[in-house]
C-alpha positions in Angstrom: 93.6 101.6 71.2 95.9 100.3 68.8 97.0 96.6 68.5 100.6 97.7 69.1 100.1 98.5 72.6 98.4 95.0 73.9 100.6 93.8 76.8 98.3 92.4 78.9 95.4 89.7 77.7 92.3 91.0 79.2 90.9 87.7 79.0 93.6 86.2 81.3 93.3 89.2 83.7 89.3 88.5 83.9 89.8 84.8 84.5 92.8 85.3 87.3 90.2 87.7 89.1 87.3 85.4 88.8 89.7 82.8 90.3 90.9 85.1 92.9 87.3 85.8 94.1 87.2 82.3 95.2 89.9 82.5 98.0 89.2 84.2 101.3 89.6 87.8 101.7 92.5 87.6 104.2 94.5 86.4 101.3 94.5 89.9 99.8 95.5 91.6 102.9 97.7 93.7 100.8 94.9 95.3 98.6 93.2 95.9 102.2 96.2 97.8 103.0 96.1 99.9 100.1 92.5 100.9 100.6 93.1 101.8 104.0 95.7 104.4 102.8 93.4 105.6 100.4 90.7 106.2 102.9 93.4 108.1 105.1 94.0 110.4 102.4 90.3 111.1 101.5 89.9 112.2 105.4 92.1 115.2 104.4 89.8 116.1 101.5 87.0 118.1 102.7 84.8 117.8 99.8 81.5 115.5 99.9 81.5 113.2 97.5 77.8 112.9 96.3 78.4 110.0 93.4 81.5 107.7 93.6 83.1 105.2 91.4 85.1 102.4 93.2 87.3 101.1 90.1 88.3 97.8 90.6 86.4 97.0 93.5 87.9 93.6 94.6 86.7 93.0 97.9 85.4 96.5 98.7 86.1 98.7 101.3 87.3 102.3 100.4 84.0 103.5 99.1 82.4 102.1 102.2 84.5 103.9 104.6 83.4 107.3 103.0 79.9 106.3 103.2 79.9 105.3 107.0 81.7 108.6 107.3 78.3 110.3 105.7 81.1 111.8 102.8 79.0 110.1 100.0 75.7 109.1 98.8 76.0 106.9 96.0 78.7 104.6 95.1 79.2 102.5 91.8 81.4 99.7 91.9 83.3 98.4 88.7 85.2 95.4 88.2 86.3 93.2 85.3 85.1 89.9 87.6 81.7 89.3 88.3 82.4 87.6 91.3 84.0 90.6 93.0 81.4 92.9 91.2 78.1 91.2 92.5 79.2 91.6 96.0 78.9 95.4 95.7 75.6 96.7 94.1 75.0 98.7 92.0 77.7 97.3 90.0 79.2 97.1 86.6 81.3 94.5 85.1 83.5 95.4 82.4 87.2 96.7 81.2 88.7 99.8 82.2 89.7 100.9 78.9 85.9 101.2 77.7 84.4 102.7 80.7 80.4 102.7 80.1 79.7 106.0 82.1 78.5 109.4 80.8 80.6 112.3 81.1 80.5 114.5 84.3 79.1 111.5 86.2 81.1 111.1 89.3 82.6 113.6 91.9 85.4 110.8 93.0 86.7 108.0 91.4 88.7 105.6 93.8 90.9 102.6 92.6 92.6 100.5 94.8 95.1 98.5 92.5 92.6 98.6 89.9 94.5 100.2 86.9 97.9 98.5 86.5 96.5 95.8 84.3 95.3 98.2 81.7 97.0 98.3 78.3 96.1 101.7 77.5 96.7 103.6 80.7 96.8 107.3 79.1 93.5 106.5 77.4 92.2 105.0 80.9 93.2 108.3 82.4 91.6 110.3 79.9 88.4 108.4 80.4 88.5 108.8 84.1 88.9 112.7 83.8 86.2 112.6 81.2 83.7 111.0 83.5 84.5 113.4 86.6 82.5 116.4 87.1 84.6 119.8 87.3 86.4 119.7 90.6 85.9 115.9 90.9 88.7 113.9 92.3 90.5 110.8 91.0 92.6 109.1 93.8 94.3 105.7 92.3 96.8 103.4 93.7 98.6 101.2 91.4 101.8 98.9 91.6 104.9 100.3 90.3 108.0 99.1 88.4 109.9 98.0 91.6 107.4 95.5 92.3 108.2 91.7 92.6 111.7 92.8 91.2 113.3 89.7 93.2 110.9 87.4 91.6 111.3 88.6 88.3 115.3 88.3 88.7 115.2 84.6 90.1 112.5 83.7 87.4 114.7 84.8 84.8 117.9 83.2 85.9 116.1 80.0 86.6 114.7 79.7 83.2 117.9 80.4 81.7 119.9 77.6 83.7 116.7 75.1 83.1 115.9 76.0 79.4 118.4 78.2 78.2 116.2 81.0 77.4 113.8 83.1 79.0 110.2 84.3 78.6 108.6 87.1 80.4 106.6 86.0 83.7 106.3 89.2 85.8 104.3 91.9 84.5 105.7 95.4 83.5 104.5 98.3 85.8 104.4 101.9 85.5 107.2 104.3 86.9 106.2 107.4 89.0 107.6 110.1 86.3 105.6 108.2 83.6 102.5 108.3 85.9 102.9 112.4 86.6 103.4 112.9 82.9 100.3 110.8 82.0 98.2 112.7 84.4 98.9 116.0 83.1 98.4 114.3 79.4 94.9 113.2 80.5 94.1 117.0 81.6 94.2 116.6 85.4 94.6 119.9 87.5 97.1 119.8 90.4 98.4 116.3 89.8 100.4 114.6 92.2 102.1 111.2 92.1 103.9 109.7 94.8 105.4 106.2 95.8 106.1 104.0 98.7 107.6 100.5 98.8 105.9 97.7 101.1 107.7 94.6 101.7 106.2 91.2 102.5 108.2 88.2 103.6 107.1 84.6 103.0 108.7 81.4 104.0 109.3 80.4 100.4 108.5 81.1 96.9 105.5 79.2 96.5 103.9 80.6 99.5 104.6 83.8 97.5 103.3 82.5 94.4 99.9 81.3 96.5 99.3 84.6 97.5 99.7 86.1 93.9 97.0 83.9 92.7 94.7 84.8 95.7 95.3 88.6 94.7 94.4 87.8 91.0 98.1 89.0 90.2 99.6 86.0 88.4 101.0 86.6 84.8 98.5 88.1 82.5 101.1 89.2 79.6 100.0 88.8 76.2 103.5 87.2 75.2 103.6 85.2 78.2 104.7 81.4 77.4 101.8 79.0 77.0 101.3 75.8 78.7 102.7 74.5 81.9 105.9 75.3 83.3 108.4 72.6 84.5 108.6 71.8 88.1 112.4 71.9 87.8 111.8 75.8 87.0 110.3 76.7 89.9 112.5 74.7 92.2 115.5 76.4 90.6 113.6 79.7 91.3 113.2 78.9 94.9 116.5 78.3 95.5 118.0 81.3 93.8 115.5 83.4 95.8 117.0 82.0 99.1 120.3 82.1 98.0 120.0 86.1 96.9 117.5 87.3 99.1 116.9 85.0 101.9 117.5 86.3 105.8 119.0 84.2 108.5 115.8 82.2 109.1 115.2 81.4 105.3 112.5 83.7 104.9 112.4 85.8 101.5 111.2 89.1 100.9 108.8 90.6 97.9 108.9 93.9 96.9 105.8 95.9 96.3 106.2 99.3 94.6 102.8 101.4 95.5 102.2 104.3 93.2 99.6 107.0 94.2 98.0 109.5 91.6 95.9 112.1 92.8 94.3 114.6 90.1 91.4 116.8 90.0 89.1 117.5 87.0 89.4 121.2 86.0 87.3 123.8 87.4 87.3 127.5 87.4 87.3 127.5 91.3 90.7 125.8 91.4 93.9 127.8 92.1 95.4 128.9 89.0 99.2 129.9 88.1 99.8 133.6 87.5 100.4 134.8 84.1 104.1 135.2 83.0 105.3 138.6 83.9 102.4 139.5 86.6 104.9 139.3 89.4 104.6 142.7 91.5 108.0 142.3 92.8 111.4 141.0 91.3 112.9 137.7 92.0 116.2 139.5 92.5 114.7 142.0 95.2 113.3 139.0 96.8 116.6 137.5 97.0 118.5 140.5 98.2 121.1 140.1 95.0 121.9 142.0 91.9 119.8 141.0 88.4 122.5 140.4 85.8 122.1 139.8 82.2 122.2 136.3 80.8 125.9 135.1 80.2 127.5 137.5 82.7 130.1 135.9 84.8 129.5 135.9 88.8 132.7 136.8 90.8 133.7 134.3 93.0 134.3 134.4 96.7 137.8 135.8 97.6 
């Protein structure tokens, strides 16, 4: 990984997750909702996964659901935070950009919000494909580009109002087209990317920020402003949030875009596209139309 793509401070990411582990698991309700969604998708897959990697295990749950249903035999947990990893032995503590696993080690890699703090997402996906056995499955959910869009808007405006300048305070996230291209670039077969938007409402900005701390999702950008922020900044941001986005009862929404990635490690048994020119029937015949050379003008209706 080159220095010019260091967006996130991995020491801060790890510190935030270690702190988050001290909060009750109920504070991370969003992560639990994501794990349940991934588990639902896995129910539709008929494979039995002998060895599973739970990447960014957090409070756990996804891989355990598979084990309870008799769909997996061995589960290895991985997390940047020791406090999370130690709850789910066997476990490994480390960074997603330097996975310490051998090639073709797992039948399934499942990740509920364990990839969006990665500096080198293309490299991380390449590693994940490398550690999957042939016909192994990657199923991962990460936050997308519309996540916390309201918070980003009001913090930027509040900082302009209070100090006359703005520093990055909300992390950048990947977009759906980017994720699809990255799966293909990493060599995954049958890649699928989709997204949904979850909206959580809060009584005020400070309740939202408390939940972000409990989730380990506070600002860890390498170029973030160091040192404390003036209280006036957050008071102004809270005011703007309520004015721009508050409902009739004064509650504010927080948007979380959830992007789900599905891809398979290539295997000879998988469906393969037909070779060009191998079709047994012309498309024009199937459509009941006349085939014309390129550049011909098609007559319009009278």
